[in-house]
KELUM-281169 format. One record per atom (N, C-alpha, C): residue number from 1; x, y, z; atom name. Coordinates in Angstrom, 3 decimals, decimal comma. Layout:
% residues N
@k NUM&c1 X&c2 Y&c3 Z&a CA
...
% end
This chain:
% residues 85
@k 1&c1 -13,481&c2 -12,418&c3 -25,404&a N
@k 1&c1 -14,472&c2 -12,781&c3 -24,411&a CA
@k 1&c1 -13,828&c2 -12,734&c3 -23,025&a C
@k 2&c1 -14,452&c2 -12,060&c3 -22,130&a N
@k 2&c1 -13,889&c2 -11,985&c3 -20,787&a CA
@k 2&c1 -14,509&c2 -13,049&c3 -19,898&a C
@k 3&c1 -13,687&c2 -13,535&c3 -18,977&a N
@k 3&c1 -14,143&c2 -14,563&c3 -18,044&a CA
@k 3&c1 -13,312&c2 -14,467&c3 -16,773&a C
@k 4&c1 -13,797&c2 -15,103&c3 -15,730&a N
@k 4&c1 -13,052&c2 -15,192&c3 -14,477&a CA
@k 4&c1 -12,569&c2 -16,629&c3 -14,328&a C
@k 5&c1 -11,281&c2 -16,784&c3 -14,074&a N
@k 5&c1 -10,706&c2 -18,121&c3 -13,946&a CA
@k 5&c1 -10,044&c2 -18,278&c3 -12,578&a C
@k 6&c1 -9,789&c2 -19,518&c3 -12,206&a N
@k 6&c1 -9,167&c2 -19,802&c3 -10,915&a CA
@k 6&c1 -7,684&c2 -19,427&c3 -10,933&a C
@k 7&c1 -7,110&c2 -19,346&c3 -9,758&a N
@k 7&c1 -5,676&c2 -19,063&c3 -9,632&a CA
@k 7&c1 -4,877&c2 -20,148&c3 -10,347&a C
@k 8&c1 -5,266&c2 -21,400&c3 -10,170&a N
@k 8&c1 -4,539&c2 -22,490&c3 -10,826&a CA
@k 8&c1 -4,591&c2 -22,382&c3 -12,345&a C
@k 9&c1 -5,758&c2 -22,038&c3 -12,878&a N
@k 9&c1 -5,880&c2 -21,884&c3 -14,337&a CA
@k 9&c1 -5,049&c2 -20,695&c3 -14,809&a C
@k 10&c1 -5,041&c2 -19,620&c3 -14,031&a N
@k 10&c1 -4,227&c2 -18,443&c3 -14,377&a CA
@k 10&c1 -2,744&c2 -18,820&c3 -14,403&a C
@k 11&c1 -2,320&c2 -19,594&c3 -13,400&a N
@k 11&c1 -0,923&c2 -20,041&c3 -13,344&a CA
@k 11&c1 -0,582&c2 -20,863&c3 -14,583&a C
@k 12&c1 -1,476&c2 -21,748&c3 -14,966&a N
@k 12&c1 -1,235&c2 -22,608&c3 -16,120&a CA
@k 12&c1 -1,164&c2 -21,795&c3 -17,415&a C
@k 13&c1 -2,123&c2 -20,897&c3 -17,604&a N
@k 13&c1 -2,171&c2 -20,110&c3 -18,850&a CA
@k 13&c1 -0,978&c2 -19,172&c3 -19,002&a C
@k 14&c1 -0,595&c2 -18,537&c3 -17,897&a N
@k 14&c1 0,449&c2 -17,516&c3 -17,983&a CA
@k 14&c1 1,820&c2 -18,016&c3 -17,532&a C
@k 15&c1 1,895&c2 -19,292&c3 -17,168&a N
@k 15&c1 3,159&c2 -19,943&c3 -16,797&a CA
@k 15&c1 3,914&c2 -19,172&c3 -15,709&a C
@k 16&c1 3,179&c2 -18,860&c3 -14,643&a N
@k 16&c1 3,795&c2 -18,208&c3 -13,491&a CA
@k 16&c1 3,405&c2 -18,968&c3 -12,231&a C
@k 17&c1 4,148&c2 -18,766&c3 -11,176&a N
@k 17&c1 3,932&c2 -19,482&c3 -9,932&a CA
@k 17&c1 2,844&c2 -18,882&c3 -9,060&a C
@k 18&c1 2,465&c2 -19,645&c3 -8,050&a N
@k 18&c1 1,401&c2 -19,258&c3 -7,137&a CA
@k 18&c1 1,723&c2 -17,955&c3 -6,414&a C
@k 19&c1 2,956&c2 -17,826&c3 -5,919&a N
@k 19&c1 3,343&c2 -16,598&c3 -5,207&a CA
@k 19&c1 3,250&c2 -15,382&c3 -6,118&a C
@k 20&c1 3,635&c2 -15,549&c3 -7,384&a N
@k 20&c1 3,562&c2 -14,433&c3 -8,323&a CA
@k 20&c1 2,121&c2 -14,016&c3 -8,597&a C
@k 21&c1 1,223&c2 -14,987&c3 -8,696&a N
@k 21&c1 -0,188&c2 -14,661&c3 -8,892&a CA
@k 21&c1 -0,724&c2 -13,912&c3 -7,679&a C
@k 22&c1 -0,392&c2 -14,372&c3 -6,496&a N
@k 22&c1 -0,851&c2 -13,684&c3 -5,286&a CA
@k 22&c1 -0,284&c2 -12,274&c3 -5,202&a C
@k 23&c1 0,941&c2 -12,094&c3 -5,681&a N
@k 23&c1 1,543&c2 -10,755&c3 -5,701&a CA
@k 23&c1 0,783&c2 -9,847&c3 -6,673&a C
@k 24&c1 0,405&c2 -10,376&c3 -7,832&a N
@k 24&c1 -0,388&c2 -9,599&c3 -8,793&a CA
@k 24&c1 -1,716&c2 -9,177&c3 -8,175&a C
@k 25&c1 -2,319&c2 -10,078&c3 -7,432&a N
@k 25&c1 -3,589&c2 -9,771&c3 -6,766&a CA
@k 25&c1 -3,374&c2 -8,718&c3 -5,678&a C
@k 26&c1 -2,351&c2 -8,916&c3 -4,862&a N
@k 26&c1 -2,088&c2 -7,999&c3 -3,743&a CA
@k 26&c1 -1,771&c2 -6,589&c3 -4,211&a C
@k 27&c1 -1,150&c2 -6,456&c3 -5,373&a N
@k 27&c1 -0,766&c2 -5,136&c3 -5,886&a CA
@k 27&c1 -1,763&c2 -4,602&c3 -6,910&a C
@k 28&c1 -2,923&c2 -5,258&c3 -6,998&a N
@k 28&c1 -3,998&c2 -4,830&c3 -7,913&a CA
@k 28&c1 -3,562&c2 -4,746&c3 -9,367&a C
@k 29&c1 -2,689&c2 -5,637&c3 -9,782&a N
@k 29&c1 -2,259&c2 -5,655&c3 -11,176&a CA
@k 29&c1 -3,175&c2 -6,509&c3 -12,043&a C
@k 30&c1 -4,078&c2 -7,229&c3 -11,412&a N
@k 30&c1 -5,111&c2 -7,983&c3 -12,126&a CA
@k 30&c1 -6,453&c2 -7,700&c3 -11,461&a C
@k 31&c1 -7,505&c2 -7,796&c3 -12,257&a N
@k 31&c1 -8,839&c2 -7,668&c3 -11,680&a CA
@k 31&c1 -9,259&c2 -9,032&c3 -11,167&a C
@k 32&c1 -9,908&c2 -9,049&c3 -10,018&a N
@k 32&c1 -10,293&c2 -10,332&c3 -9,431&a CA
@k 32&c1 -11,557&c2 -10,183&c3 -8,591&a C
@k 33&c1 -12,138&c2 -11,321&c3 -8,298&a N
@k 33&c1 -13,265&c2 -11,403&c3 -7,373&a CA
@k 33&c1 -12,920&c2 -12,470&c3 -6,343&a C
@k 34&c1 -13,542&c2 -12,384&c3 -5,196&a N
@k 34&c1 -13,403&c2 -13,427&c3 -4,186&a CA
@k 34&c1 -14,743&c2 -14,139&c3 -4,091&a C
@k 35&c1 -14,716&c2 -15,453&c3 -4,232&a N
@k 35&c1 -15,949&c2 -16,238&c3 -4,199&a CA
@k 35&c1 -16,476&c2 -16,345&c3 -2,767&a C
@k 36&c1 -17,653&c2 -16,897&c3 -2,648&a N
@k 36&c1 -18,258&c2 -17,099&c3 -1,321&a CA
@k 36&c1 -17,404&c2 -18,021&c3 -0,453&a C
@k 37&c1 -16,646&c2 -18,909&c3 -1,100&a N
@k 37&c1 -15,782&c2 -19,832&c3 -0,356&a CA
@k 37&c1 -14,405&c2 -19,248&c3 -0,080&a C
@k 38&c1 -14,180&c2 -17,977&c3 -0,497&a N
@k 38&c1 -12,918&c2 -17,308&c3 -0,206&a CA
@k 38&c1 -11,823&c2 -17,527&c3 -1,240&a C
@k 39&c1 -12,182&c2 -18,089&c3 -2,384&a N
@k 39&c1 -11,188&c2 -18,320&c3 -3,437&a CA
@k 39&c1 -11,177&c2 -17,151&c3 -4,406&a C
@k 40&c1 -9,994&c2 -16,903&c3 -4,986&a N
@k 40&c1 -9,849&c2 -15,837&c3 -5,962&a CA
@k 40&c1 -10,264&c2 -16,328&c3 -7,346&a C
@k 41&c1 -10,938&c2 -15,463&c3 -8,097&a N
@k 41&c1 -11,241&c2 -15,677&c3 -9,504&a CA
@k 41&c1 -10,666&c2 -14,460&c3 -10,219&a C
@k 42&c1 -9,817&c2 -14,682&c3 -11,220&a N
@k 42&c1 -9,098&c2 -13,600&c3 -11,887&a CA
@k 42&c1 -9,706&c2 -13,357&c3 -13,259&a C
@k 43&c1 -9,915&c2 -12,090&c3 -13,569&a N
@k 43&c1 -10,524&c2 -11,699&c3 -14,835&a CA
@k 43&c1 -9,490&c2 -11,767&c3 -15,953&a C
@k 44&c1 -9,846&c2 -12,435&c3 -17,039&a N
@k 44&c1 -8,986&c2 -12,519&c3 -18,221&a CA
@k 44&c1 -9,834&c2 -12,331&c3 -19,471&a C
@k 45&c1 -9,150&c2 -12,050&c3 -20,572&a N
@k 45&c1 -9,834&c2 -11,989&c3 -21,851&a CA
@k 45&c1 -10,503&c2 -10,676&c3 -22,161&a C
@k 46&c1 -10,294&c2 -9,701&c3 -21,358&a N
@k 46&c1 -10,898&c2 -8,398&c3 -21,582&a CA
@k 46&c1 -9,861&c2 -7,464&c3 -22,182&a C
@k 47&c1 -10,314&c2 -6,513&c3 -22,956&a N
@k 47&c1 -9,374&c2 -5,540&c3 -23,498&a CA
@k 47&c1 -9,210&c2 -4,344&c3 -22,561&a C
@k 48&c1 -9,823&c2 -4,401&c3 -21,406&a N
@k 48&c1 -9,634&c2 -3,347&c3 -20,416&a CA
@k 48&c1 -8,386&c2 -3,632&c3 -19,607&a C
@k 49&c1 -7,763&c2 -2,572&c3 -19,131&a N
@k 49&c1 -6,530&c2 -2,694&c3 -18,364&a CA
@k 49&c1 -6,721&c2 -2,013&c3 -17,016&a C
@k 50&c1 -6,191&c2 -2,622&c3 -15,987&a N
@k 50&c1 -6,206&c2 -2,056&c3 -14,651&a CA
@k 50&c1 -5,551&c2 -0,671&c3 -14,706&a C
@k 51&c1 -6,105&c2 0,309&c3 -14,017&a N
@k 51&c1 -5,599&c2 1,683&c3 -14,072&a CA
@k 51&c1 -4,151&c2 1,786&c3 -13,612&a C
@k 52&c1 -3,775&c2 1,013&c3 -12,590&a N
@k 52&c1 -2,386&c2 1,054&c3 -12,129&a CA
@k 52&c1 -1,444&c2 0,536&c3 -13,213&a C
@k 53&c1 -1,854&c2 -0,514&c3 -13,909&a N
@k 53&c1 -1,024&c2 -1,050&c3 -14,992&a CA
@k 53&c1 -0,892&c2 -0,022&c3 -16,119&a C
@k 54&c1 -1,997&c2 0,661&c3 -16,435&a N
@k 54&c1 -1,983&c2 1,689&c3 -17,478&a CA
@k 54&c1 -1,054&c2 2,832&c3 -17,101&a C
@k 55&c1 -1,172&c2 3,308&c3 -15,868&a N
@k 55&c1 -0,321&c2 4,411&c3 -15,422&a CA
@k 55&c1 1,149&c2 4,015&c3 -15,423&a C
@k 56&c1 1,444&c2 2,778&c3 -15,027&a N
@k 56&c1 2,823&c2 2,304&c3 -15,021&a CA
@k 56&c1 3,360&c2 2,222&c3 -16,454&a C
@k 57&c1 2,534&c2 1,784&c3 -17,393&a N
@k 57&c1 2,951&c2 1,705&c3 -18,793&a CA
@k 57&c1 3,236&c2 3,098&c3 -19,348&a C
@k 58&c1 2,403&c2 4,063&c3 -19,000&a N
@k 58&c1 2,626&c2 5,447&c3 -19,438&a CA
@k 58&c1 3,936&c2 5,972&c3 -18,846&a C
@k 59&c1 4,165&c2 5,698&c3 -17,578&a N
@k 59&c1 5,394&c2 6,144&c3 -16,917&a CA
@k 59&c1 6,621&c2 5,529&c3 -17,593&a C
@k 60&c1 6,570&c2 4,232&c3 -17,875&a N
@k 60&c1 7,696&c2 3,562&c3 -18,534&a CA
@k 60&c1 7,936&c2 4,130&c3 -19,926&a C
@k 61&c1 6,854&c2 4,404&c3 -20,656&a N
@k 61&c1 6,998&c2 4,975&c3 -21,997&a CA
@k 61&c1 7,631&c2 6,359&c3 -21,933&a C
@k 62&c1 7,229&c2 7,157&c3 -20,960&a N
@k 62&c1 7,799&c2 8,501&c3 -20,799&a CA
@k 62&c1 9,292&c2 8,419&c3 -20,473&a C
@k 63&c1 9,658&c2 7,513&c3 -19,590&a N
@k 63&c1 11,068&c2 7,330&c3 -19,233&a CA
@k 63&c1 11,863&c2 6,874&c3 -20,443&a C
@k 64&c1 11,305&c2 5,936&c3 -21,201&a N
@k 64&c1 11,995&c2 5,438&c3 -22,396&a CA
@k 64&c1 12,188&c2 6,548&c3 -23,431&a C
@k 65&c1 11,155&c2 7,361&c3 -23,636&a N
@k 65&c1 11,264&c2 8,465&c3 -24,587&a CA
@k 65&c1 12,310&c2 9,476&c3 -24,130&a C
@k 66&c1 12,356&c2 9,764&c3 -22,851&a N
@k 66&c1 13,346&c2 10,700&c3 -22,311&a CA
@k 66&c1 14,753&c2 10,176&c3 -22,528&a C
@k 67&c1 14,970&c2 8,894&c3 -22,235&a N
@k 67&c1 16,284&c2 8,294&c3 -22,430&a CA
@k 67&c1 16,669&c2 8,306&c3 -23,903&a C
@k 68&c1 15,710&c2 8,014&c3 -24,777&a N
@k 68&c1 15,991&c2 8,030&c3 -26,211&a CA
@k 68&c1 16,415&c2 9,420&c3 -26,675&a C
@k 69&c1 15,726&c2 10,433&c3 -26,211&a N
@k 69&c1 16,092&c2 11,809&c3 -26,570&a CA
@k 69&c1 17,490&c2 12,161&c3 -26,062&a C
@k 70&c1 17,832&c2 11,703&c3 -24,855&a N
@k 70&c1 19,168&c2 11,958&c3 -24,307&a CA
@k 70&c1 20,237&c2 11,268&c3 -25,155&a C
@k 71&c1 19,972&c2 10,041&c3 -25,564&a N
@k 71&c1 20,930&c2 9,302&c3 -26,399&a CA
@k 71&c1 21,094&c2 9,990&c3 -27,747&a C
@k 72&c1 19,997&c2 10,449&c3 -28,343&a N
@k 72&c1 20,077&c2 11,175&c3 -29,612&a CA
@k 72&c1 20,945&c2 12,419&c3 -29,467&a C
@k 73&c1 20,747&c2 13,153&c3 -28,372&a N
@k 73&c1 21,512&c2 14,374&c3 -28,144&a CA
@k 73&c1 22,999&c2 14,053&c3 -27,993&a C
@k 74&c1 23,314&c2 13,010&c3 -27,244&a N
@k 74&c1 24,708&c2 12,604&c3 -27,065&a CA
@k 74&c1 25,330&c2 12,235&c3 -28,399&a C
@k 75&c1 24,620&c2 11,468&c3 -29,202&a N
@k 75&c1 25,140&c2 11,061&c3 -30,510&a CA
@k 75&c1 25,337&c2 12,250&c3 -31,436&a C
@k 76&c1 24,387&c2 13,160&c3 -31,439&a N
@k 76&c1 24,524&c2 14,353&c3 -32,284&a CA
@k 76&c1 25,693&c2 15,218&c3 -31,833&a C
@k 77&c1 25,855&c2 15,370&c3 -30,516&a N
@k 77&c1 26,980&c2 16,146&c3 -29,992&a CA
@k 77&c1 28,302&c2 15,486&c3 -30,361&a C
@k 78&c1 28,364&c2 14,162&c3 -30,278&a N
@k 78&c1 29,574&c2 13,422&c3 -30,631&a CA
@k 78&c1 29,890&c2 13,600&c3 -32,113&a C
@k 79&c1 28,883&c2 13,523&c3 -32,966&a N
@k 79&c1 29,072&c2 13,707&c3 -34,414&a CA
@k 79&c1 29,590&c2 15,115&c3 -34,705&a C
@k 80&c1 29,049&c2 16,124&c3 -34,050&a N
@k 80&c1 29,476&c2 17,508&c3 -34,260&a CA
@k 80&c1 30,944&c2 17,686&c3 -33,858&a C
@k 81&c1 31,304&c2 17,116&c3 -32,703&a N
@k 81&c1 32,674&c2 17,234&c3 -32,228&a CA
@k 81&c1 33,645&c2 16,544&c3 -33,177&a C
@k 82&c1 33,253&c2 15,372&c3 -33,690&a N
@k 82&c1 34,125&c2 14,638&c3 -34,608&a CA
@k 82&c1 34,267&c2 15,368&c3 -35,940&a C
@k 83&c1 33,200&c2 16,046&c3 -36,381&a N
@k 83&c1 33,277&c2 16,766&c3 -37,658&a CA
@k 83&c1 34,106&c2 18,047&c3 -37,530&a C
@k 84&c1 34,284&c2 18,540&c3 -36,310&a N
@k 84&c1 35,089&c2 19,738&c3 -36,104&a CA
@k 84&c1 36,573&c2 19,461&c3 -36,290&a C
@k 85&c1 36,982&c2 18,212&c3 -36,098&a N
@k 85&c1 38,403&c2 17,864&c3 -36,198&a CA
@k 85&c1 38,798&c2 17,816&c3 -37,602&a C
% end
């Protein structure tokens, strides 16, 4: 179930500080609304993900896969060299 909660409730649920929540809002890492009184309400409980967060996750996965392939190649090369002796 998706809902919009206050900054304080978000801080309590996710155990992060006020500055960190404001940083998430400023960098569009969370979906939010601004109330008529100027307060932030943050969307939680949805299975949708902010596009920037999705793109960053894809980028991290690609980097991790690349590093893994490099490590595999290094290990295979090391094994080949050791078997030559």
